[in-house]
Rosetta silent file (secondary structure, phi, psi, omega in degrees, C-alpha in Angstrom):
SEQUENCE: MTEFNLQWQTTLTDYITAIAWSPLQPSLAAASAAGDLVFWPDCQDPTPIVLLSPQGRSIEGLAFSPDGQYLAAAGQAGTVYLWHLPNVSHITQPILTLDHPGQWIEHLAWSPTANLFAFSLGKSVQVWDSDRAVVAATLAFDRSSVLDLHWHPTGNYLAIAGYQGARIWSAQDWQQEPQTLDIPSATLTVRWSPDGQYLAAGNFDRTITVLPWGESDPWLMRGFPGKIRKLAWSMPPITGESPVLASISAEGVVIWAKEEEEEMGWAGQVVSLHDGTAIDLAFHPHQPMLASTGQDGTVQIWHLFNPAIEPLTGAPQGFTHLAWQPTGERLAAGGQAGELLVWATQDDFPLNF
SCORE:     score description
SCORE:     0.000 S_00000001
   1 L     0.000  137.482  178.781    3.921  -62.953   45.119 S_00000001
   2 L   -67.410  135.332  175.950    4.210  -60.522   42.223 S_00000001
   3 L  -112.164  142.688  178.367    5.457  -62.075   38.996 S_00000001
   4 L  -113.825  126.164 -179.890    7.261  -60.203   36.253 S_00000001
   5 E  -118.476  129.090  179.243    6.932  -61.354   32.661 S_00000001
   6 E   -63.400  117.672 -178.256    9.065  -59.966   29.862 S_00000001
   7 E   -88.113  -46.582  174.477    6.604  -58.197   27.562 S_00000001
   8 E  -163.129  164.915  176.752    9.049  -56.975   24.918 S_00000001
   9 E  -150.129  155.845  178.329   12.600  -55.876   24.374 S_00000001
  10 E  -152.018 -176.450 -178.719   14.632  -53.948   21.827 S_00000001
  11 E  -137.993  130.849  172.291   18.059  -52.360   21.439 S_00000001
  12 L   -93.567  179.398 -170.340   19.146  -48.753   20.951 S_00000001
  13 L   -69.764  -33.476 -176.801   22.460  -47.684   19.436 S_00000001
  14 L  -143.753 -173.597 -174.947   24.431  -47.261   22.684 S_00000001
  15 L   -61.984  148.044 -174.929   23.955  -47.594   26.421 S_00000001
  16 E   -74.895  125.645 -179.012   20.659  -46.282   27.781 S_00000001
  17 E  -105.616  -18.943 -178.491   20.982  -42.845   29.363 S_00000001
  18 E  -159.146  143.146  174.807   17.325  -42.029   30.106 S_00000001
  19 E  -135.479  136.127  178.058   13.915  -43.702   30.363 S_00000001
  20 E  -143.275  138.483  173.907   10.601  -41.893   30.881 S_00000001
  21 E  -105.039  145.652  172.780    6.959  -42.982   31.106 S_00000001
  22 L   -68.423  140.502  179.703    4.019  -40.734   30.308 S_00000001
  23 L   -65.985  -27.525 -172.855    2.059  -39.818   33.467 S_00000001
  24 L  -119.727  -40.545 -178.551   -1.328  -40.556   31.853 S_00000001
  25 L   -92.391  159.111  177.562   -0.935  -42.501   28.617 S_00000001
  26 L   -80.084   52.202 -174.068    0.709  -45.953   28.287 S_00000001
  27 L  -109.806  148.891 -175.500    3.609  -44.274   26.458 S_00000001
  28 E  -136.144  143.015  173.941    7.340  -44.784   26.898 S_00000001
  29 E  -132.654  147.323  178.647   10.453  -42.932   25.724 S_00000001
  30 E  -147.068  149.459 -178.391   14.105  -43.934   25.945 S_00000001
  31 E  -134.961  162.297 -177.284   17.407  -42.387   24.872 S_00000001
  32 E  -128.790  172.366  178.652   20.988  -43.515   24.472 S_00000001
  33 L   -68.451  -16.617  176.894   24.551  -42.229   24.712 S_00000001
  34 L   -83.223   -9.184  178.434   24.662  -42.090   20.906 S_00000001
  35 L    97.562    0.662  176.965   21.878  -39.492   20.923 S_00000001
  36 L   -79.076  143.721  179.932   19.021  -41.566   19.550 S_00000001
  37 E  -131.355  124.187 -174.734   15.624  -40.987   21.137 S_00000001
  38 E  -123.253  141.819 -176.761   12.772  -43.429   20.575 S_00000001
  39 E  -126.165  134.075  174.997    9.099  -43.081   21.536 S_00000001
  40 E  -114.334  106.272 -178.481    6.452  -45.794   21.905 S_00000001
  41 L   -59.431  -34.577  179.302    2.942  -44.224   21.884 S_00000001
  42 L  -135.042  111.358 -174.487    1.434  -47.438   23.281 S_00000001
  43 L   -67.980  -12.043  174.811    3.747  -49.746   25.210 S_00000001
  44 L   -80.100  -16.412  176.181    1.403  -52.673   24.502 S_00000001
  45 L  -120.181   93.297 -171.923    2.222  -52.243   20.810 S_00000001
  46 L   -74.572   54.739  175.044    6.021  -52.035   20.654 S_00000001
  47 L  -100.892  112.673 -171.335    6.096  -50.137   17.364 S_00000001
  48 L   -86.114  156.387  168.592    8.598  -47.308   17.831 S_00000001
  49 E  -118.366  121.007 -179.243    8.731  -43.774   16.482 S_00000001
  50 E   -83.523  114.157  178.854   12.279  -42.442   16.172 S_00000001
  51 E   -87.553  -36.508  176.440   12.319  -38.831   17.354 S_00000001
  52 E  -135.288  132.631  174.884   16.101  -38.367   17.133 S_00000001
  53 L   -85.097  159.595  179.801   18.594  -40.430   15.164 S_00000001
  54 L   -57.276  131.970 -179.811   22.063  -41.154   16.584 S_00000001
  55 L  -127.405    4.041  178.318   24.281  -38.074   16.397 S_00000001
  56 L    84.744    1.224  178.061   27.201  -39.146   18.562 S_00000001
  57 L  -130.616  130.437 -166.349   26.206  -36.945   21.520 S_00000001
  58 L   -71.933  153.452  167.249   24.139  -38.346   24.356 S_00000001
  59 E   -98.108  123.385 -175.804   20.654  -37.433   25.531 S_00000001
  60 E  -107.337  -38.826 -177.721   20.765  -37.104   29.333 S_00000001
  61 E  -107.904  136.220 -176.076   17.479  -35.469   30.348 S_00000001
  62 E  -152.122  123.841 -177.064   14.079  -36.820   29.319 S_00000001
  63 E  -157.410  143.410  174.115   10.683  -35.950   30.790 S_00000001
  64 E   -91.292  150.852  171.065    6.967  -35.827   29.955 S_00000001
  65 L   -68.690  159.364 -176.587    4.701  -32.922   30.864 S_00000001
  66 L   -62.320  -23.979  177.070    2.205  -33.692   33.667 S_00000001
  67 L   -93.251    1.285  178.337   -0.654  -34.006   31.153 S_00000001
  68 L    73.623    7.811 -175.989    1.398  -36.276   28.890 S_00000001
  69 L   -83.973  -21.518 -174.782    0.979  -33.912   25.938 S_00000001
  70 E  -130.761  152.540  174.894    4.632  -32.914   25.625 S_00000001
  71 E  -129.631  128.038  177.690    8.034  -34.571   25.792 S_00000001
  72 E  -113.902  144.773  179.239   11.233  -32.632   26.510 S_00000001
  73 E  -146.190  150.928  178.123   14.773  -33.902   25.994 S_00000001
  74 E  -159.342  165.644 -179.106   18.286  -32.462   26.276 S_00000001
  75 E  -176.584 -144.133 -170.089   21.873  -33.586   26.502 S_00000001
  76 L   -63.474  -29.052 -177.701   25.474  -33.292   25.446 S_00000001
  77 L   -74.838  -11.981 -179.088   24.807  -31.145   22.362 S_00000001
  78 L    81.089   13.761 -179.948   23.373  -28.326   24.485 S_00000001
  79 E  -109.317  133.688  172.411   20.010  -28.404   22.691 S_00000001
  80 E   -99.877  128.994  179.938   16.636  -28.727   24.402 S_00000001
  81 E  -112.104  144.625  176.795   13.966  -30.392   22.251 S_00000001
  82 E  -135.070  126.709  178.064   10.207  -30.238   22.779 S_00000001
  83 E  -115.032  143.938  170.283    7.628  -32.428   20.999 S_00000001
  84 E   -96.122  110.419 -165.819    3.837  -32.168   20.985 S_00000001
  85 H   -73.845  -30.540  178.168    2.913  -35.831   21.277 S_00000001
  86 H   -57.572  -23.034 -178.774   -0.667  -35.987   19.935 S_00000001
  87 H  -104.099    6.422 -168.200    0.822  -35.179   16.525 S_00000001
  88 L   -69.165  -24.901  178.985    3.973  -37.231   16.833 S_00000001
  89 L   -69.337  -18.756 -179.470    2.791  -40.071   14.591 S_00000001
  90 L  -108.122  -31.421 -176.753    2.578  -37.540   11.753 S_00000001
  91 L  -127.401  110.363 -179.340    5.265  -35.001   12.694 S_00000001
  92 L   -93.272   -4.794  177.184    8.509  -36.268   14.190 S_00000001
  93 L   -78.260  142.014  177.017   10.158  -32.837   14.193 S_00000001
  94 L   -66.685  152.258  177.461   10.146  -31.024   17.549 S_00000001
  95 L   -82.505  -13.572 -178.078    7.916  -27.988   17.883 S_00000001
  96 E  -152.837  139.676  168.372   10.693  -26.151   19.727 S_00000001
  97 E  -131.706  136.068  175.881   14.476  -26.261   20.058 S_00000001
  98 E  -116.673  116.349 -174.487   16.503  -24.177   22.508 S_00000001
  99 E   -99.561  129.674  176.200   20.187  -24.056   21.623 S_00000001
 100 L  -131.588   78.494 -175.364   22.903  -23.541   24.214 S_00000001
 101 L   -56.907  138.927  178.416   26.184  -24.209   22.377 S_00000001
 102 L    83.403   -3.401  179.680   29.006  -25.511   24.527 S_00000001
 103 L  -103.689  135.455  173.699   26.684  -26.600   27.352 S_00000001
 104 L  -100.970  108.372 -176.211   26.197  -30.221   28.361 S_00000001
 105 L   -88.869  105.319 -174.563   22.661  -30.406   29.734 S_00000001
 106 L   -95.378  -19.931 -173.230   22.698  -33.283   32.213 S_00000001
 107 L  -134.076  134.868  178.546   19.481  -32.664   34.145 S_00000001
 108 E  -148.525  133.397 -179.791   15.937  -31.894   33.040 S_00000001
 109 E  -148.084  136.051  179.466   12.702  -32.175   35.016 S_00000001
 110 E   -91.933  139.274  173.605    9.120  -31.141   34.317 S_00000001
 111 L   -57.183  139.056  179.931    6.995  -29.541   37.009 S_00000001
 112 L   -75.031   -7.494 -174.379    4.414  -32.076   38.255 S_00000001
 113 L  -129.947   -4.648 -175.238    1.632  -29.488   38.165 S_00000001
 114 L  -145.358  166.180  177.465    2.387  -26.950   35.421 S_00000001
 115 L   -84.673   56.120  174.958    3.779  -26.612   31.905 S_00000001
 116 E  -121.657  136.506  168.927    7.184  -25.601   33.252 S_00000001
 117 E  -131.696  147.733 -177.705   10.352  -27.603   32.905 S_00000001
 118 E  -113.079  143.952  177.090   13.764  -26.918   34.399 S_00000001
 119 E  -145.589  149.314 -176.083   17.132  -27.873   32.963 S_00000001
 120 E   -81.203  143.772  174.920   20.733  -27.390   34.054 S_00000001
 121 E  -136.949   82.507 -178.198   23.129  -25.032   32.281 S_00000001
 122 L    63.603 -115.613 -178.357   26.504  -25.327   33.982 S_00000001
 123 L   -93.062   19.148  178.543   26.246  -23.353   37.232 S_00000001
 124 E  -142.171  169.746  175.211   22.636  -22.328   36.654 S_00000001
 125 E  -128.069  133.479  176.346   19.188  -23.743   35.958 S_00000001
 126 E  -106.116  137.157  177.808   16.792  -22.338   33.401 S_00000001
 127 E  -110.230  121.546 -177.244   13.024  -22.711   33.813 S_00000001
 128 E  -104.449  128.017  176.670   11.038  -22.738   30.570 S_00000001
 129 E   -93.009  106.594 -176.076    7.351  -21.778   30.481 S_00000001
 130 L   -73.249  -26.771  178.910    5.843  -23.873   27.676 S_00000001
 131 L   -68.735  -41.038 -177.262    2.494  -22.088   27.743 S_00000001
 132 L   -99.070   -7.754 -178.666    4.035  -18.663   27.094 S_00000001
 133 L    56.384   48.079  178.741    7.139  -19.936   25.254 S_00000001
 134 E  -139.619  161.162  171.874    9.449  -17.824   27.425 S_00000001
 135 E   -76.665  116.558 -179.007   12.188  -18.318   29.987 S_00000001
 136 E   -78.022  -31.577 -178.330   10.393  -18.032   33.326 S_00000001
 137 E  -166.080  150.765  167.914   13.588  -17.859   35.380 S_00000001
 138 E  -122.471  116.357 -172.075   17.335  -18.352   35.354 S_00000001
 139 E  -106.262  117.090 -177.572   18.515  -19.581   38.745 S_00000001
 140 E   -86.876  120.643  176.531   22.203  -19.125   39.579 S_00000001
 141 L   -85.444  -35.301  173.032   23.676  -21.873   41.741 S_00000001
 142 L    71.608  -46.985 -170.348   27.144  -20.232   41.740 S_00000001
 143 L   -67.925  -30.699 -177.300   28.905  -22.748   43.972 S_00000001
 144 L  -170.627 -179.030  168.283   29.477  -25.364   41.276 S_00000001
 145 L   -63.196  149.665  178.758   27.925  -27.033   38.286 S_00000001
 146 L   -71.342  128.968 -177.593   24.415  -28.268   38.992 S_00000001
 147 L  -103.353  -16.796  176.597   24.530  -31.941   40.024 S_00000001
 148 E  -171.672  162.253  173.043   20.789  -32.626   40.328 S_00000001
 149 E  -152.690  150.396 -178.019   17.384  -30.956   40.480 S_00000001
 150 E  -157.420  135.727  179.173   13.933  -32.067   41.625 S_00000001
 151 E   -84.766  142.930  167.852   10.480  -30.453   41.886 S_00000001
 152 L   -62.981  145.107 -176.764    8.354  -30.518   45.028 S_00000001
 153 L   -59.206  -22.546  175.277    5.210  -32.646   44.349 S_00000001
 154 L   -81.628  -11.519 -174.353    3.035  -29.514   44.537 S_00000001
 155 L    78.844    3.682 -175.494    5.224  -27.800   41.950 S_00000001
 156 L   -83.198  -16.159 -177.214    5.720  -24.925   44.402 S_00000001
 157 E  -138.535  151.740  174.957    9.449  -25.462   44.950 S_00000001
 158 E  -128.037  120.474  178.491   12.492  -26.512   42.953 S_00000001
 159 E   -97.316  133.816 -179.442   15.502  -28.021   44.745 S_00000001
 160 E  -126.023  131.448 -174.583   18.910  -27.751   43.061 S_00000001
 161 E  -112.342  152.153  175.990   21.976  -29.664   44.270 S_00000001
 162 E  -179.014 -151.394 -179.306   25.707  -29.115   43.923 S_00000001
 163 E   -64.379  133.189  178.619   28.789  -28.223   45.927 S_00000001
 164 E    67.701   27.519  168.730   28.037  -27.461   49.606 S_00000001
 165 E   114.643 -150.394 -175.469   24.456  -28.642   49.512 S_00000001
 166 E  -129.740  152.477  172.346   21.144  -27.680   47.971 S_00000001
 167 E  -121.818  144.301 -175.581   19.173  -24.535   47.322 S_00000001
 168 E  -123.595  115.893  179.554   15.390  -24.430   47.169 S_00000001
 169 E   -98.262  148.920  174.842   13.601  -21.806   45.074 S_00000001
 170 E   -89.442  126.575  178.190    9.931  -20.849   45.298 S_00000001
 171 L   -73.221  -13.954  176.183    8.050  -21.206   42.009 S_00000001
 172 L   -75.840  -28.021  179.988    5.634  -18.496   43.220 S_00000001
 173 L  -150.633   92.436 -177.418    8.478  -15.956   43.228 S_00000001
 174 L   -64.381  -21.673 -179.034   11.668  -16.970   41.445 S_00000001
 175 L   -79.268  -14.626  179.807   13.305  -13.685   42.516 S_00000001
 176 L   -66.201  143.545  179.462   12.954  -14.545   46.192 S_00000001
 177 L   -60.057  130.983 -177.765   16.169  -15.592   47.938 S_00000001
 178 L   -71.926  151.991  169.909   16.369  -19.404   47.952 S_00000001
 179 E   -77.104  156.258 -176.724   16.380  -21.471   51.100 S_00000001
 180 E  -125.267  146.613  169.325   19.551  -23.484   51.675 S_00000001
 181 E  -120.051  101.817 -171.295   20.437  -26.945   52.915 S_00000001
 182 E   -84.786  131.865  179.696   24.123  -26.646   53.767 S_00000001
 183 E  -130.211  137.059 -178.581   26.411  -29.664   53.378 S_00000001
 184 E   -68.203  -18.574  177.493   30.208  -29.589   53.973 S_00000001
 185 E  -114.787 -145.607  178.222   30.840  -31.560   50.773 S_00000001
 186 E  -102.767  141.830  171.871   28.864  -31.858   47.529 S_00000001
 187 E   -94.029  120.588 -174.856   25.257  -32.992   47.264 S_00000001
 188 E   -90.745  -27.493 -177.080   25.003  -35.403   44.342 S_00000001
 189 E  -150.574  143.524  176.404   21.265  -36.077   44.374 S_00000001
 190 E  -131.296  142.173  178.098   18.120  -34.532   45.903 S_00000001
 191 E  -146.744  128.850  170.345   14.623  -35.999   46.177 S_00000001
 192 E   -80.680  145.382  172.763   11.378  -34.724   47.685 S_00000001
 193 L   -72.085  153.112 -177.341    9.140  -37.308   49.319 S_00000001
 194 L   -59.751  -26.336  177.670    5.814  -37.881   47.478 S_00000001
 195 L   -87.751   -2.123  177.658    3.892  -36.255   50.327 S_00000001
 196 L    75.458    8.475 -175.286    6.185  -33.219   50.202 S_00000001
 197 L   -84.874  -19.990 -174.772    7.084  -33.514   53.876 S_00000001
 198 E  -136.032  148.188  169.250   10.789  -34.277   53.454 S_00000001
 199 E  -119.876  120.659  179.599   13.726  -33.300   51.269 S_00000001
 200 E  -105.192  140.164  178.315   16.532  -35.878   51.141 S_00000001
 201 E  -125.408  126.153  175.722   20.053  -35.092   49.967 S_00000001
 202 E   -99.620  128.401 -165.406   22.606  -37.753   49.038 S_00000001
 203 E  -117.705  157.570 -179.724   26.132  -36.503   49.532 S_00000001
 204 L   -67.738  -27.088 -177.457   29.672  -37.118   48.311 S_00000001
 205 L   -84.503   22.326  175.248   30.949  -37.440   51.897 S_00000001
 206 L    67.921   35.308  177.077   29.015  -40.707   52.368 S_00000001
 207 L  -129.206  160.149  170.115   26.101  -39.143   54.242 S_00000001
 208 E  -121.802  134.964  175.960   22.386  -38.603   53.696 S_00000001
 209 E  -113.950  130.486  177.625   20.637  -35.505   54.993 S_00000001
 210 E  -120.662  117.472 -178.800   16.852  -35.509   55.469 S_00000001
 211 E  -104.565  118.099  170.747   15.193  -32.155   56.070 S_00000001
 212 E   -66.873  120.263 -172.430   11.600  -32.052   57.378 S_00000001
 213 L   -63.368  131.581 -176.473   10.176  -29.361   55.115 S_00000001
 214 L    96.916   -7.419  177.488    9.413  -26.187   57.040 S_00000001
 215 L  -113.160  170.368 -175.021   11.967  -26.961   59.746 S_00000001
 216 L  -110.020  -14.943 -175.886   15.609  -25.973   60.078 S_00000001
 217 L  -107.621  111.299  179.376   17.258  -29.024   61.667 S_00000001
 218 L   -85.896  161.257  168.236   17.841  -32.010   59.355 S_00000001
 219 E   -86.125  152.429  179.809   18.596  -35.612   60.262 S_00000001
 220 E  -128.381  126.640  176.551   21.979  -36.991   59.228 S_00000001
 221 E  -110.452  133.586 -176.481   22.704  -40.631   58.312 S_00000001
 222 L  -124.559 -178.228  169.920   26.325  -41.825   58.185 S_00000001
 223 L    88.010   20.132 -179.956   28.400  -44.959   57.727 S_00000001
 224 L   -83.083  154.014 -178.253   27.969  -45.690   54.023 S_00000001
 225 L   -75.970  -13.380 -179.018   30.701  -47.494   52.069 S_00000001
 226 L  -162.341 -174.698  178.515   30.832  -44.818   49.369 S_00000001
 227 L   -61.543  155.899 -179.517   29.187  -41.696   48.000 S_00000001
 228 E   -86.539  112.362 -174.995   25.394  -41.683   47.745 S_00000001
 229 E   -82.876  -43.920 -174.831   24.555  -42.272   44.085 S_00000001
 230 E  -145.167  154.061  174.132   20.758  -42.298   44.076 S_00000001
 231 E  -131.291  151.718  175.310   17.774  -41.776   46.377 S_00000001
 232 E  -150.862  142.805  177.340   14.133  -42.844   46.059 S_00000001
 233 E  -110.038  146.300  169.802   11.051  -42.381   48.237 S_00000001
 234 L   -89.452  165.260  165.237    8.062  -44.681   48.595 S_00000001
 235 L   -68.077  150.597  176.533    4.521  -43.514   48.934 S_00000001
 236 L   -55.802  126.107 -176.185    3.557  -43.388   52.629 S_00000001
 237 L   -62.919  -33.672  178.477    2.651  -47.029   53.489 S_00000001
 238 L  -136.958  138.662 -179.850   -0.213  -45.950   55.750 S_00000001
 239 L   -53.407  128.960 -179.390   -1.970  -42.592   55.799 S_00000001
 240 L    95.285  -16.028  177.521   -0.326  -40.411   58.412 S_00000001
 241 L   -93.548  161.821 -179.623    2.916  -42.386   58.469 S_00000001
 242 L   -79.283  147.735  175.597    6.202  -41.263   56.957 S_00000001
 243 L   -69.965  167.107  178.690    7.324  -42.651   53.594 S_00000001
 244 L   -97.929  139.657  178.473   10.319  -44.962   53.306 S_00000001
 245 E  -106.668  137.053  175.365   13.590  -43.703   51.832 S_00000001
 246 E  -120.286  146.760 -177.648   15.942  -45.922   49.814 S_00000001
 247 E  -137.922  154.541  175.489   19.556  -45.162   48.955 S_00000001
 248 E  -117.836  130.474  173.229   22.361  -46.551   46.809 S_00000001
 249 E  -148.205  123.785 -176.241   25.996  -46.539   47.893 S_00000001
 250 L    54.319 -125.524 -178.235   28.642  -48.817   46.341 S_00000001
 251 L   -87.970   -9.182 -168.468   27.059  -52.301   46.015 S_00000001
 252 E   -98.912  147.632  171.565   24.403  -51.778   48.667 S_00000001
 253 E  -117.561  123.749 -176.436   20.770  -50.714   48.681 S_00000001
 254 E  -121.674  137.200  172.209   19.510  -49.512   52.068 S_00000001
 255 E  -106.668  147.544 -176.977   15.986  -48.556   53.104 S_00000001
 256 E  -124.785  126.642  177.821   15.312  -46.040   55.854 S_00000001
 257 E  -119.303  136.641 -178.688   12.159  -45.922   57.977 S_00000001
 258 E   -72.628  131.973  177.506   11.398  -43.132   60.422 S_00000001
 259 L   -70.367  153.605  179.938   11.285  -44.209   64.057 S_00000001
 260 L   -64.681  -38.902  178.388    8.129  -43.540   66.044 S_00000001
 261 L   -83.085  123.346 -172.121   10.079  -41.502   68.581 S_00000001
 262 H   -55.137  -40.976 -175.298   11.126  -38.253   66.945 S_00000001
 263 H   -71.293  -13.537 -179.389   14.546  -38.078   68.582 S_00000001
 264 H   -81.177  -16.403  176.686   15.484  -41.538   67.258 S_00000001
 265 L    72.546 -131.036 -173.589   15.515  -40.341   63.653 S_00000001
 266 E  -121.676  138.772  178.826   15.648  -42.968   60.894 S_00000001
 267 E  -106.230  134.198 -176.877   16.584  -46.659   61.069 S_00000001
 268 E  -105.871  151.331  176.812   18.355  -48.300   58.129 S_00000001
 269 E  -143.328  127.533  175.679   18.273  -51.845   56.766 S_00000001
 270 E   -74.011  124.073 -177.740   20.340  -53.320   53.927 S_00000001
 271 E  -112.912  -16.260 -177.790   17.902  -55.001   51.542 S_00000001
 272 E  -154.801  139.594  172.969   20.056  -55.752   48.510 S_00000001
 273 E  -126.836  112.773  176.473   23.701  -56.262   47.631 S_00000001
 274 L   -80.681  153.346  175.814   24.576  -56.247   43.959 S_00000001
 275 L   -85.739   72.485 -171.448   27.660  -58.081   42.726 S_00000001
 276 L   131.494  176.903 -175.280   29.195  -54.797   41.623 S_00000001
 277 L   -62.773  132.541  172.095   28.173  -51.166   41.878 S_00000001
 278 E   -77.524  140.182 -169.627   24.449  -50.486   42.270 S_00000001
 279 E  -112.757  -45.186 -172.903   23.344  -47.944   39.661 S_00000001
 280 E  -147.558  158.120  177.061   19.667  -46.998   39.913 S_00000001
 281 E  -156.045  156.404  179.499   16.584  -47.631   42.039 S_00000001
 282 E  -161.632  140.182  174.125   12.880  -46.770   42.153 S_00000001
 283 E   -83.911  145.717  169.317    9.860  -47.616   44.285 S_00000001
 284 L   -57.207  138.717 -175.348    6.685  -49.021   42.777 S_00000001
 285 L   -67.301  -18.390 -175.485    4.236  -46.081   42.591 S_00000001
 286 L  -130.798  -10.816 -178.464    1.486  -47.839   44.565 S_00000001
 287 L  -121.981  155.905  177.339    3.031  -50.788   46.408 S_00000001
 288 L   -78.104   65.276 -175.066    5.817  -51.084   49.013 S_00000001
 289 E  -132.711  132.442 -174.801    8.110  -52.657   46.425 S_00000001
 290 E  -117.769  135.199  174.609   11.594  -51.487   45.442 S_00000001
 291 E  -115.992  140.171  176.125   13.556  -52.220   42.262 S_00000001
 292 E  -138.367  150.943  178.827   17.291  -51.635   41.878 S_00000001
 293 E  -120.714  161.780  179.309   19.781  -52.186   39.057 S_00000001
 294 E  -154.746  176.916  177.631   23.506  -52.748   39.009 S_00000001
 295 L   -67.790  -12.811 -179.000   26.624  -53.488   37.044 S_00000001
 296 L   -79.161    0.756  177.207   25.991  -57.185   37.733 S_00000001
 297 L    78.130   23.043  178.245   23.279  -57.265   35.061 S_00000001
 298 E  -123.466  152.692  165.285   20.373  -57.836   37.438 S_00000001
 299 E  -109.195  112.665  179.523   17.259  -55.966   38.489 S_00000001
 300 E   -89.521  131.311  178.319   16.658  -56.819   42.132 S_00000001
 301 E  -114.202  126.131 -177.482   13.035  -56.620   43.318 S_00000001
 302 E  -130.835  125.322  178.778   12.404  -56.338   47.032 S_00000001
 303 E  -100.779  132.657 -174.674    8.973  -56.205   48.712 S_00000001
 304 L   -63.133  -24.160 -175.233    8.824  -54.563   52.138 S_00000001
 305 L  -120.854    1.863 -178.269    6.448  -57.199   53.505 S_00000001
 306 L  -133.654  166.083  178.340    7.194  -60.298   51.397 S_00000001
 307 L   -60.788  158.189  178.351   10.254  -62.329   50.394 S_00000001
 308 L   -61.501  146.518  179.732   12.513  -61.011   47.667 S_00000001
 309 E   -91.032  149.349  179.672   11.434  -61.744   44.095 S_00000001
 310 E   -53.808  131.502 -178.481   13.692  -63.618   41.695 S_00000001
 311 E   -58.643  147.821  174.962   16.071  -61.093   40.048 S_00000001
 312 E   -93.424  145.397 -178.978   15.340  -59.963   36.506 S_00000001
 313 E  -131.686  178.276  178.455   18.073  -60.231   33.885 S_00000001
 314 L   140.769   -0.994  176.601   18.665  -59.306   30.254 S_00000001
 315 L  -132.847   84.152 -173.063   21.641  -56.933   30.215 S_00000001
 316 L   -57.402  -29.425 -179.948   24.775  -59.079   30.678 S_00000001
 317 L   -86.885   -2.297  178.683   27.104  -56.063   30.707 S_00000001
 318 L   117.435  151.777  175.677   25.011  -54.310   33.356 S_00000001
 319 E   -94.612  153.353 -179.410   21.917  -52.134   33.664 S_00000001
 320 E  -116.537  -32.305 -175.900   22.042  -48.338   33.612 S_00000001
 321 E  -149.780  156.289  170.112   18.493  -47.118   34.311 S_00000001
 322 E  -147.394  158.707  179.453   15.047  -48.281   35.355 S_00000001
 323 E  -158.511  133.744  174.151   11.593  -46.707   35.623 S_00000001
 324 E   -83.631  141.619  166.989    8.145  -47.876   36.745 S_00000001
 325 L   -62.911  138.842 -177.087    5.088  -47.055   34.674 S_00000001
 326 L   -55.532  -26.425  175.553    3.033  -44.601   36.798 S_00000001
 327 L   -77.988  -14.353 -176.944    0.206  -47.172   37.005 S_00000001
 328 L    82.127    3.854 -176.701    2.691  -49.740   38.311 S_00000001
 329 L   -76.358  -23.671 -175.159    1.726  -52.225   35.596 S_00000001
 330 E  -140.131  156.409  175.264    5.150  -52.305   33.955 S_00000001
 331 E  -128.784  128.146  177.484    8.828  -51.862   34.708 S_00000001
 332 E  -111.497  142.124  177.435   11.338  -50.715   32.077 S_00000001
 333 E  -141.863  143.618 -179.825   15.114  -51.079   32.365 S_00000001
 334 E  -117.209  153.000 -173.204   17.973  -50.128   30.075 S_00000001
 335 E  -120.427  173.368 -178.474   21.404  -51.678   29.685 S_00000001
 336 L   -65.483  -29.895 -179.346   25.028  -50.935   28.873 S_00000001
 337 L   -95.606   16.499  178.615   24.738  -52.460   25.393 S_00000001
 338 L    88.854    5.500  179.879   21.604  -50.452   24.536 S_00000001
 339 E   -65.319  140.618  169.793   19.112  -53.072   25.707 S_00000001
 340 E  -129.582  119.767 -177.240   15.646  -51.841   26.643 S_00000001
 341 E  -121.905  139.707  178.100   13.407  -54.378   28.381 S_00000001
 342 E  -124.025  119.779  176.913    9.806  -53.973   29.526 S_00000001
 343 E  -104.944  143.785  176.032    8.310  -56.377   32.060 S_00000001
 344 E  -116.889  157.506  178.366    4.604  -56.616   32.848 S_00000001
 345 L   -92.381   13.743  172.877    2.894  -58.064   35.891 S_00000001
 346 L  -122.922  168.095 -176.127    0.552  -60.070   33.694 S_00000001
 347 L   -81.175   91.001  175.834    1.210  -63.056   31.444 S_00000001
 348 L  -109.880  148.176  178.110    2.166  -61.454   28.139 S_00000001
 349 L   -74.544  132.904  177.670    4.133  -63.179   25.404 S_00000001
 350 L   -68.743  141.492  179.004    7.674  -61.748   25.056 S_00000001
 351 E  -120.420  142.613  174.808    8.417  -59.993   21.800 S_00000001
 352 E  -125.078  133.838 -179.685   11.807  -59.361   20.196 S_00000001
 353 L  -152.250    0.000    0.000   12.299  -56.890   17.371 S_00000001
């Protein structure tokens, strides 16, 4: 059974609004509702570099470039910040700021294959080309404010969610008319599967829609106790098989596995019930293991083939976010009181600072 050992912990100024791991380096960044942004170049040495001091306006979006060379952040102030990380120990000022006064930037995501990142601007999404330092595209959603966005794992498509569903733009031709996934209510969250075969949409009307990419007829899952807050996909457990989808609604965490017979769709199983609203969830990047957080102050760990692992604690007022290190060696979680905790799967001595 996997064991989790607290490696270190610290506290930011306010509740944690974003956590991001570098794709290649053992680096971690976290931000809070007060606007402070802290970077750890090496998570084994918990010596922080403060990139932004508290300014009273939250940082909501936080993402590393696919090569780990850049970090982008944005939030309530309407400013997008970009840092070049190899120089960050010497220069803490961003190399670029994009100001959008009056805009609350809630969503930001970096392409997994290119130096492009997308961020929400009210009813539109702007795509920034970091190589050319230009706006590559401005994508109008029109129907409502943007509620989520997510890149296809190839970087070829960008899905944007909001009222009445999702729209999917081609990164090869941003001017091309987007494909649509129509929903009668609002889509709150969208996630591509790691193999790129499925697009899942979590909806306000207590449904999940799963679209096999390249087809026109999606599957629909119903019967949830509340709106769908978050979605997460596993890696396919066996080559050729479909990945597993996990969802959060109210206190429950449900996993969905595709039935062998196509017409049967997806079968759901409740794997975790938090004592209070479930907030965030994420699959281990290489193992069939799911972590979820909630207002009850626990991180629940559930293995698809083994008994549940003892819950992790450390945020008595509740957890807000969690994120696995891309290697799967560590799990970071943030709390309502600004706690940031990092657990490792090896026996490391806990540090407090």
